[in-house]
C-alpha positions as CSV (number, residue, x, y, z in Angstrom):
1,M,5.8,-27.5,-18.0
2,E,4.8,-27.2,-14.4
3,T,2.4,-24.3,-13.7
4,D,1.4,-24.7,-10.0
5,C,3.6,-23.1,-7.3
6,T,4.0,-23.9,-3.7
7,H,1.3,-22.2,-1.7
8,H,-0.4,-21.3,-5.0
9,D,-3.6,-19.3,-4.5
10,S,-5.2,-19.1,-8.0
11,A,-8.3,-17.2,-9.2
12,A,-8.5,-19.7,-12.1
13,P,-9.7,-17.1,-14.6
14,E,-11.1,-18.2,-17.9
15,A,-9.0,-16.6,-20.6
16,E,-11.6,-16.9,-23.3
17,T,-14.8,-15.8,-21.5
18,G,-13.2,-13.2,-19.2
19,E,-15.0,-14.7,-16.2
20,T,-13.1,-15.1,-12.9
21,V,-13.8,-17.8,-10.4
22,P,-13.9,-16.2,-6.9
23,K,-10.8,-16.8,-4.8
24,S,-10.1,-16.7,-1.1
25,A,-8.1,-13.9,0.4
26,P,-4.5,-14.6,1.0
27,T,-3.3,-15.1,4.6
28,P,-2.2,-11.8,6.2
29,L,1.5,-11.3,6.9
30,P,2.5,-11.4,10.6
31,P,2.1,-8.1,12.5
32,G,5.3,-6.0,12.4
33,T,6.2,-7.1,8.9
34,R,8.0,-4.6,6.7
35,L,6.4,-5.3,3.3
36,L,8.8,-4.3,0.5
37,H,7.1,-4.0,-2.9
38,I,9.8,-4.1,-5.6
39,G,7.6,-3.8,-8.7
40,P,8.8,-4.3,-11.4
41,H,7.8,-1.5,-13.7
42,K,4.4,-1.5,-15.5
43,T,2.8,-4.0,-13.1
44,G,0.3,-1.6,-11.4
45,T,3.0,0.0,-9.2
46,T,1.8,3.6,-9.6
47,S,-1.9,2.8,-8.9
48,I,-1.0,0.9,-5.7
49,Q,1.4,3.6,-4.5
50,S,-1.2,6.3,-5.0
51,A,-3.8,4.3,-3.2
52,L,-1.4,3.5,-0.3
53,F,-0.3,7.1,0.0
54,A,-3.9,8.4,-0.1
55,A,-5.0,6.0,2.7
56,K,-1.9,6.4,4.9
57,D,-3.9,8.0,7.8
58,A,-6.6,5.4,7.6
59,M,-4.1,2.6,7.5
60,A,-2.4,3.9,10.6
61,G,-5.6,3.4,12.5
62,H,-5.3,-0.3,11.7
63,G,-1.7,-0.6,12.7
64,V,-0.1,-0.2,9.2
65,D,2.3,2.6,8.4
66,F,3.3,4.1,5.0
67,P,6.6,5.7,6.1
68,A,7.7,7.2,2.8
69,H,7.3,11.0,2.6
70,S,5.8,10.9,-0.9
71,R,3.8,8.6,-3.0
72,H,6.8,7.0,-4.5
73,P,10.3,7.2,-2.8
74,M,12.0,6.9,-6.2
75,E,15.1,8.8,-5.2
76,A,15.7,6.5,-2.3
77,A,15.4,3.4,-4.4
78,L,17.6,4.8,-7.2
79,A,20.3,5.8,-4.7
80,V,20.5,2.4,-3.0
81,C,20.5,0.6,-6.3
82,A,23.2,3.0,-7.7
83,R,20.9,4.1,-10.6
84,P,21.4,7.5,-12.2
85,G,17.7,8.5,-12.4
86,M,15.8,9.9,-15.3
87,M,17.6,11.7,-18.2
88,G,18.7,15.2,-17.1
89,D,17.6,14.8,-13.5
90,A,19.9,15.3,-10.5
91,K,21.6,12.1,-9.4
92,P,20.0,10.8,-6.1
93,T,22.3,10.5,-3.1
94,D,22.6,8.2,-0.1
95,R,20.8,11.0,1.8
96,H,17.6,10.1,0.1
97,W,18.0,6.4,1.0
98,Q,18.9,7.2,4.6
99,R,15.8,9.4,5.0
100,L,13.6,6.5,4.0
101,V,15.4,4.0,6.3
102,D,15.0,6.4,9.2
103,A,11.3,6.7,8.5
104,V,10.9,3.0,8.4
105,H,12.8,2.5,11.7
106,A,10.5,5.1,13.3
107,T,7.6,2.8,12.8
108,G,9.0,0.5,15.4
109,R,7.3,-2.8,15.7
110,R,4.3,-1.8,13.6
111,T,3.6,-3.2,10.2
112,S,4.8,-0.9,7.4
113,V,4.9,-1.0,3.6
114,V,7.4,0.6,1.1
115,S,6.9,0.5,-2.7
116,S,9.2,1.4,-5.5
117,E,9.6,-0.4,-8.9
118,F,13.2,0.8,-9.0
119,F,14.1,-1.7,-6.3
120,A,13.8,-4.3,-9.1
121,D,16.9,-2.6,-10.6
122,A,19.2,-3.7,-7.7
123,P,22.4,-4.7,-9.5
124,D,23.5,-7.7,-7.4
125,D,23.1,-9.7,-4.2
126,E,25.2,-7.2,-2.2
127,A,22.8,-4.4,-3.1
128,I,19.8,-6.5,-2.3
129,A,21.3,-7.5,1.1
130,R,21.9,-3.9,1.9
131,I,18.3,-3.0,1.2
132,V,16.9,-5.8,3.3
133,D,19.4,-5.3,6.1
134,D,18.9,-1.5,6.3
135,L,15.1,-1.8,6.3
136,G,14.9,-4.9,8.5
137,R,17.2,-3.7,11.3
138,G,15.7,-2.8,14.6
139,Q,15.7,0.7,15.9
140,G,19.2,0.4,17.4
141,R,21.3,2.2,14.9
142,E,24.4,0.8,16.5
143,Q,23.7,-2.6,15.1
144,S,26.0,-3.7,12.3
145,R,24.9,-5.7,9.3
146,D,26.8,-8.7,10.7
147,Q,25.2,-8.6,14.1
148,G,21.6,-8.4,15.3
149,R,20.1,-8.9,11.9
150,D,16.3,-8.7,11.8
151,Q,15.8,-9.2,8.1
152,G,13.1,-11.7,8.7
153,R,10.8,-8.7,9.3
154,V,11.2,-7.8,5.6
155,H,8.8,-9.6,3.2
156,V,9.3,-9.0,-0.5
157,L,6.4,-8.6,-2.8
158,V,6.8,-8.9,-6.6
159,T,3.9,-8.0,-8.9
160,L,3.9,-9.5,-12.4
161,R,2.0,-9.0,-15.7
162,P,2.4,-10.7,-19.1
163,L,5.3,-9.4,-21.2
164,A,2.9,-8.8,-24.1
165,K,1.3,-6.0,-22.0
166,I,4.5,-4.7,-20.5
167,M,6.4,-4.3,-23.7
168,P,4.4,-1.4,-25.4
169,S,4.1,0.4,-22.0
170,Q,7.8,0.1,-21.3
171,W,8.8,1.2,-24.8
172,Q,6.8,4.4,-24.6
173,Q,8.2,5.0,-21.1
174,Y,11.7,4.7,-22.5
175,V,10.8,7.2,-25.2
176,Q,9.7,9.6,-22.4
177,N,13.3,9.3,-21.2
178,G,14.9,10.1,-24.5
179,L,14.7,6.8,-26.6
180,R,14.8,7.4,-30.4
181,M,14.2,3.8,-31.6
182,G,10.9,2.9,-33.1
183,Y,8.8,0.2,-31.5
184,E,9.3,-2.7,-34.0
185,D,13.1,-2.0,-34.1
186,W,13.1,-2.0,-30.3
187,L,11.3,-5.3,-30.2
188,E,13.8,-6.8,-32.6
189,H,16.7,-5.8,-30.3
190,M,14.9,-7.0,-27.1
191,L,13.8,-10.3,-28.5
192,R,16.0,-11.3,-31.5
193,K,19.4,-9.6,-31.2
194,A,21.6,-11.2,-28.5
195,P,22.7,-10.3,-25.9
196,Y,19.3,-8.4,-25.9
197,E,20.8,-5.4,-24.0
198,K,20.6,-2.6,-26.5
199,P,19.3,0.1,-26.4
200,N,17.9,-0.6,-22.9
201,P,19.8,-3.0,-20.7
202,S,17.4,-2.4,-17.8
203,F,14.5,-4.1,-19.6
204,W,15.5,-7.7,-19.0
205,R,17.0,-6.8,-15.7
206,R,13.5,-5.9,-14.7
207,H,11.4,-8.1,-16.8
208,R,13.1,-11.5,-16.8
209,H,10.8,-12.1,-13.9
210,D,12.1,-15.5,-12.9
211,R,15.6,-14.2,-12.5
212,L,14.3,-11.2,-10.6
213,V,12.5,-13.4,-8.1
214,E,15.5,-15.7,-7.9
215,R,17.9,-12.9,-7.0
216,W,15.7,-11.8,-4.1
217,V,15.1,-15.4,-2.9
218,R,18.8,-15.9,-2.6
219,V,19.0,-13.1,-0.1
220,V,15.7,-13.3,1.9
221,G,14.6,-17.0,1.3
222,A,11.6,-18.3,-0.5
223,E,9.5,-18.1,2.6
224,N,9.9,-14.3,2.6
225,V,8.8,-13.7,-1.0
226,T,5.3,-13.4,-2.4
227,V,4.6,-13.2,-6.2
228,V,1.3,-11.7,-7.3
229,V,0.2,-12.3,-10.9
230,V,-1.9,-9.3,-11.8
231,D,-5.1,-10.0,-13.7
232,D,-6.0,-6.9,-15.7
233,R,-9.7,-8.0,-15.9
234,D,-10.0,-7.7,-12.1
235,R,-9.5,-3.9,-11.8
236,D,-9.4,-3.8,-8.0
237,G,-7.7,-7.2,-7.5
238,L,-4.3,-5.7,-6.6
239,M,-5.9,-3.4,-4.1
240,R,-7.7,-6.3,-2.4
241,T,-4.5,-8.3,-2.3
242,F,-2.5,-5.6,-0.6
243,E,-5.4,-5.2,1.9
244,S,-5.4,-8.9,2.7
245,L,-1.6,-9.1,3.1
246,L,-1.5,-6.1,5.4
247,G,-4.6,-7.1,7.4
248,L,-6.6,-4.0,6.3
249,P,-10.4,-3.8,5.9
250,D,-11.8,-4.6,2.5
251,G,-12.3,-1.5,0.4
252,L,-9.8,0.7,2.3
253,L,-7.6,1.1,-0.7
254,V,-9.2,2.8,-3.7
255,P,-7.8,3.9,-7.0
256,V,-6.7,7.5,-7.3
257,P,-7.1,9.2,-10.7
258,D,-3.7,10.3,-12.1
259,T,-3.7,11.8,-15.6
260,A,0.1,12.5,-15.3
261,N,0.8,8.8,-15.2
262,R,-1.2,7.8,-18.2
263,S,0.6,6.1,-21.1
264,L,1.1,8.1,-24.3
265,T,-0.8,7.2,-27.4
266,L,1.1,5.9,-30.4
267,A,0.8,9.4,-32.1
268,E,2.0,11.1,-29.0
269,T,4.9,8.7,-28.5
270,E,5.9,9.1,-32.2
271,M,5.8,12.8,-31.9
272,L,8.1,12.7,-28.8
273,R,10.4,10.1,-30.4
274,K,10.9,12.4,-33.4
275,L,11.6,15.3,-31.0
276,N,14.1,13.1,-29.2
277,M,15.9,12.7,-32.6
278,E,16.0,16.4,-33.1
279,F,17.1,17.0,-29.6
280,R,20.1,14.7,-29.8
281,G,20.9,15.9,-33.3
282,N,21.3,19.5,-32.0
283,G,23.4,18.5,-29.0
284,L,21.3,20.1,-26.3
285,P,22.1,19.3,-22.7
286,D,20.1,16.6,-20.8
287,E,19.0,19.1,-18.2
288,V,17.0,21.0,-20.8
289,Y,15.3,17.7,-21.8
290,S,14.3,17.0,-18.2
291,R,13.0,20.5,-17.6
292,M,11.5,21.6,-20.9
293,V,10.5,18.3,-22.6
294,R,9.6,15.7,-19.9
295,G,8.6,18.2,-17.2
296,G,7.0,20.7,-19.6
297,A,5.8,19.4,-23.0
298,V,5.0,15.8,-22.0
299,M,3.5,16.7,-18.6
300,H,1.3,19.4,-19.9
301,M,0.1,17.2,-22.8
302,K,-0.7,14.3,-20.4
303,N,-2.7,16.6,-18.1
304,A,-4.5,18.6,-20.7
305,C,-5.4,15.9,-23.3
306,R,-7.5,12.8,-22.8
307,P,-6.9,10.1,-25.4
308,A,-9.9,9.4,-27.7
309,P,-11.3,5.9,-28.0
310,D,-10.2,5.8,-31.7
311,D,-6.6,6.9,-31.1
312,A,-4.1,4.5,-32.7
313,R,-2.7,2.1,-30.2
314,I,0.8,0.8,-29.9
315,S,0.4,-2.5,-31.6
316,T,2.7,-5.4,-31.0
317,P,3.3,-7.7,-34.0
318,R,2.2,-11.3,-33.7
319,W,5.8,-12.8,-33.7
320,A,6.7,-10.6,-30.7
321,L,3.5,-11.6,-28.8
322,E,4.3,-15.3,-29.4
323,A,7.9,-14.8,-28.3
324,A,6.8,-13.0,-25.2
325,A,4.3,-15.8,-24.4
326,D,7.1,-18.4,-24.7
327,I,9.3,-16.5,-22.3
328,G,6.4,-16.1,-20.0
329,A,5.8,-19.8,-19.9
330,E,9.4,-20.4,-19.1
331,M,9.4,-17.8,-16.4
332,A,6.3,-19.2,-14.8
333,G,7.8,-22.7,-14.7
334,R,11.0,-21.5,-13.0
335,I,9.2,-19.4,-10.5
336,A,7.0,-22.5,-9.7
337,A,10.1,-24.4,-8.7
338,M,11.4,-21.8,-6.2
339,G,8.9,-22.4,-3.4
340,V,7.6,-18.9,-3.1
341,R,4.0,-18.1,-2.5
342,V,2.2,-17.2,-5.7
343,L,-1.1,-15.4,-5.7
344,G,-3.1,-15.4,-9.0
345,D,-2.7,-17.6,-12.1
346,P,0.8,-18.0,-13.5
347,A,-0.8,-19.2,-16.7
348,L,-1.7,-15.6,-17.5
349,L,2.0,-14.9,-18.1
350,S,2.0,-17.2,-21.2
351,V,-1.3,-16.2,-22.8
352,V,-1.0,-15.0,-26.5
353,P,-3.5,-12.1,-26.9
354,S,-6.2,-12.5,-29.5
355,V,-5.5,-11.6,-33.2
356,A,-7.8,-8.6,-32.8
357,S,-5.5,-7.0,-30.2
358,A,-2.5,-7.6,-32.4
359,E,-3.8,-6.3,-35.7
360,E,-1.9,-3.8,-37.7
361,T,-2.5,-0.2,-36.5
362,A,-3.3,2.7,-38.8
363,S,-0.6,5.3,-39.3
364,P,-0.6,7.6,-36.2
365,R,-1.8,11.1,-36.6
366,I,-1.2,13.7,-34.0
367,D,-4.1,16.1,-33.2
368,P,-3.1,19.7,-33.7
369,E,-4.5,20.5,-30.3
370,V,-2.4,17.8,-28.6
371,A,0.7,19.1,-30.4
372,A,-0.2,22.6,-29.3
373,H,-0.5,21.6,-25.7
374,A,2.9,19.9,-25.8
375,L,4.4,23.0,-27.4
376,Y,2.8,25.3,-24.8
377,G,4.1,23.1,-21.9
378,A,7.6,23.6,-23.1
379,L,7.1,27.3,-23.6
380,A,5.5,27.7,-20.2
381,V,8.5,26.2,-18.5
382,A,10.8,28.4,-20.5
383,A,8.8,31.5,-19.6
384,A,8.9,30.6,-15.9
385,T,12.6,30.0,-15.9
386,P,14.5,33.2,-14.9
387,A,17.5,32.3,-17.1
388,Y,15.4,32.7,-20.2
389,P,13.5,35.7,-21.6
390,P,9.7,35.3,-21.8
391,A,8.7,33.3,-24.9
392,S,6.2,34.8,-27.3
393,V,3.5,32.4,-28.5
394,R,1.6,32.9,-31.7
395,S,-1.8,31.4,-32.4
396,V,-1.6,27.6,-33.1
397,H,-5.2,26.6,-33.5
398,Q,-5.0,26.4,-37.3
399,T,-1.4,25.4,-37.5
400,P,-0.7,22.0,-39.2
401,S,0.6,19.4,-36.7
402,K,3.8,18.8,-38.7
403,E,4.7,22.4,-38.4
404,L,4.1,22.4,-34.7
405,V,6.4,19.5,-34.2
406,R,9.0,21.3,-36.4
407,V,8.7,24.4,-34.2
408,L,9.0,22.4,-31.0
409,G,12.0,20.5,-32.3
410,H,13.9,23.3,-34.1
411,R,12.8,26.7,-33.0
412,V,12.0,26.4,-29.4
413,L,14.8,24.1,-28.3
414,K,17.4,25.9,-30.3
415,R,16.4,29.1,-28.6
416,L,17.1,27.3,-25.3
417,K,20.5,25.9,-26.4
418,R,22.3,28.5,-24.3
419,A,21.0,26.6,-21.2
């Protein structure tokens, strides 16, 4: 299978030794480009968004604008892609999208960059064309989508990682949005049970990367698409790539610590998954989940607890790793034939992780302190919500973790059922 792509800039990393051969920086995009980073999910999107937002003032001094009003214009991307948003959250409206479009237009002829992994969820060519046309039009709002198009200003950037690394991260993220299915069962549905759309049809929409790139190429052309294969061994590689493409000085973009974005451990994910089962079993409204569970229990647990080195990891079975590598090889070959610029080594998409990283993981055990922080997070939100009376909290330091989970699943949420 062909592995080289047109305009292929490869770091030629050695998969066994972990060494990386130095690579030359990619050619900067033309001044005035509107760089649209579409993700997809779990490919370094949050880290690059945080770095761009933190450096927006410094970037402006080099002729590059970050027009979004927040780190991640998620509502705008969800609205234009007709996506409902997270479970229990208010549905985004076209007002969110228009606000972003207006901010991009205000940059005039300067270079600008917009990043949201939810752009990868664009349902069809019409939605993609609207995104590109709206962002690419000149400042004249009277221009129609059929006249005066300036979509050549939009350059689409797709960041990719191996499926073997995406799958566990995406599963625990789905659990944070209410999923009740265990990891191995979820893998069976995604990889072995056609049409591979249950319980999460968005997974392959996002992560069948060859088809994702193909959809955007149909609208903007191969010359306006760059694919970056992220190498996790080069921790700052994605930052340097963005700097080069945007014509920024080396080192301007730096990582921003963000505990709220960390992935959950296996034990934390399993605790939340069991809570999801109790939540659905008791028929509680989605709004309660958004406010009390995701915004309360999960957020407080992430911020207050740092995973220990010996915490059980989410372990992917060998058969799934091999299946993911086969799909990765097929995707790399198809992307190679599209004529897009590829930065990095497409061969990374088809590497099967070593046996050590796929070994069976011990049964997860939740630390009572972690469970207590999750419980407190939900109670703190309840206490701060005027609709509910203040919640009394008894001492939990010596309480068994199973009892804490039962309290969180049965007692606390049932008391909130009147929400």
